[in-house]
C-alpha positions as CSV (number, residue, x, y, z in Angstrom):
1,M,21.2,-22.6,30.2
2,I,19.0,-24.3,27.5
3,L,15.8,-22.8,29.0
4,E,17.4,-19.4,28.8
5,R,18.2,-19.9,25.1
6,I,14.6,-21.1,24.4
7,I,13.2,-18.0,26.1
8,I,15.5,-15.7,24.1
9,T,14.6,-17.5,20.9
10,G,10.9,-17.1,21.7
11,I,11.3,-13.4,22.4
12,L,13.2,-12.8,19.2
13,F,10.5,-14.8,17.2
14,L,7.7,-12.7,18.8
15,L,9.6,-9.4,18.1
16,G,10.2,-10.5,14.5
17,T,6.6,-11.5,13.9
18,G,5.3,-8.3,15.6
19,G,7.7,-6.2,13.4
20,F,6.5,-7.9,10.2
21,V,2.8,-7.4,11.1
22,A,3.5,-3.7,12.0
23,F,5.3,-3.2,8.7
24,R,2.4,-4.7,6.7
25,Q,-0.2,-2.5,8.5
26,M,2.0,0.6,8.0
27,H,2.4,-0.3,4.3
28,V,-1.4,-0.7,3.9
29,G,-1.9,2.6,5.7
30,R,0.6,4.5,3.6
31,L,-1.1,3.2,0.4
32,N,-4.6,4.2,1.7
33,R,-3.5,7.7,2.5
34,G,-2.6,8.5,-1.1
35,E,-4.6,7.9,-4.3
36,T,-2.3,5.1,-5.4
37,A,-4.8,2.2,-5.3
38,T,-7.7,4.2,-6.7
39,S,-5.8,5.7,-9.6
40,A,-4.2,2.4,-10.6
41,V,-7.5,0.5,-10.5
42,L,-9.3,3.2,-12.5
43,S,-6.4,3.5,-15.0
44,A,-6.8,-0.3,-15.7
45,G,-10.4,0.3,-16.8
46,V,-11.8,-1.7,-13.9
47,S,-15.2,-0.6,-12.4
48,S,-14.7,1.2,-9.2
49,L,-17.5,-0.9,-7.8
50,T,-15.5,-4.1,-8.2
51,P,-12.9,-5.3,-5.8
52,T,-9.6,-5.7,-7.6
53,L,-6.6,-8.0,-7.1
54,L,-3.3,-6.3,-8.2
55,Y,-0.8,-9.0,-9.1
56,F,2.8,-7.8,-9.5
57,R,4.9,-10.2,-11.5
58,S,7.9,-10.6,-13.8
59,D,9.1,-13.0,-16.5
60,T,12.3,-13.5,-14.5
61,C,10.4,-14.5,-11.3
62,A,10.7,-18.2,-10.7
63,V,7.5,-18.6,-8.6
64,C,5.3,-16.1,-10.5
65,P,3.8,-18.8,-12.9
66,T,2.6,-20.7,-9.8
67,Q,1.2,-17.5,-8.3
68,G,-0.5,-16.7,-11.6
69,R,-2.3,-20.0,-11.5
70,Y,-3.5,-19.4,-8.0
71,V,-4.7,-15.9,-8.9
72,E,-6.6,-17.1,-12.0
73,E,-8.2,-19.9,-9.9
74,V,-9.4,-17.3,-7.3
75,V,-10.7,-14.9,-9.9
76,K,-12.6,-17.6,-11.8
77,G,-14.2,-18.7,-8.5
78,W,-15.7,-15.2,-7.9
79,N,-17.6,-15.1,-11.3
80,G,-17.0,-11.5,-12.2
81,R,-17.2,-10.1,-8.6
82,L,-13.4,-9.8,-8.5
83,A,-11.3,-8.0,-11.1
84,I,-7.6,-8.7,-11.7
85,Q,-4.9,-6.4,-12.9
86,K,-1.6,-8.0,-13.8
87,I,1.4,-5.7,-13.5
88,D,4.7,-6.7,-15.1
89,T,7.3,-5.0,-13.0
90,D,9.8,-5.1,-15.9
91,T,7.6,-3.0,-18.1
92,E,6.0,-0.9,-15.3
93,P,8.7,-0.3,-12.7
94,E,7.1,3.0,-11.7
95,T,3.9,1.3,-10.7
96,A,5.8,-1.2,-8.6
97,Q,7.7,1.6,-6.9
98,R,4.6,3.6,-6.2
99,Y,3.1,0.5,-4.4
100,G,6.4,-0.2,-2.6
101,V,6.7,-3.7,-4.1
102,M,10.0,-5.1,-2.9
103,S,9.6,-8.8,-3.7
104,L,7.8,-10.9,-6.4
105,P,5.2,-12.1,-6.6
106,T,3.2,-9.5,-4.6
107,T,-0.6,-9.4,-4.5
108,I,-2.6,-6.4,-3.3
109,L,-6.3,-6.6,-2.7
110,V,-8.2,-3.3,-3.2
111,D,-11.8,-3.0,-2.2
112,H,-14.6,-1.3,-4.2
113,N,-13.8,2.0,-2.6
114,G,-10.2,1.9,-3.7
115,S,-8.8,1.1,-0.3
116,V,-6.0,-1.4,0.1
117,Q,-7.3,-4.3,2.3
118,D,-4.5,-6.9,2.1
119,I,-0.9,-7.2,0.9
120,N,0.8,-10.5,0.3
121,Y,4.6,-10.6,-0.2
122,G,5.8,-13.8,-2.0
123,L,3.9,-16.9,-3.1
124,T,0.4,-16.9,-1.6
125,N,-1.9,-19.9,-2.0
126,A,-5.4,-19.8,-3.4
127,H,-7.0,-20.6,0.0
128,K,-5.5,-17.5,1.7
129,L,-6.4,-15.3,-1.3
130,N,-10.0,-16.6,-1.2
131,K,-10.3,-15.8,2.5
132,Q,-9.1,-12.3,1.9
133,V,-11.5,-11.8,-0.9
134,E,-14.4,-13.1,1.2
135,R,-13.7,-10.4,3.8
136,V,-13.7,-7.7,1.1
137,V,-16.7,-8.9,-0.8
138,G,-18.6,-9.6,2.4
139,V,-19.7,-13.2,1.8
């Protein structure tokens, strides 16, 4: 009886995790099929040769100040090899909608070609962001 419940719980966990991973990949693919990332990065005045971290935030978001500190820490560590674009979803709701942002904070890492490489929903620590940037920059 207990073993049966453990097995069912494990299966549900694997299905949920698999569904989340599939959703993220689908979201990245959808963004890369359009010109969303490239147009937003170029409209921000950022060089198309520089990987860019899009940081979606709001003044009403409780954890956004913490995420902001993590983002600033990561950007400083890359000494100009990573650009940042802060997007306030209260003043730019159409940009958030275009990117499919459903929760705050959200960070989207765009490579130098304008392709979305990673999406993080919710609070993401500096270590994880640095690992993602390393893959994009090629260190």
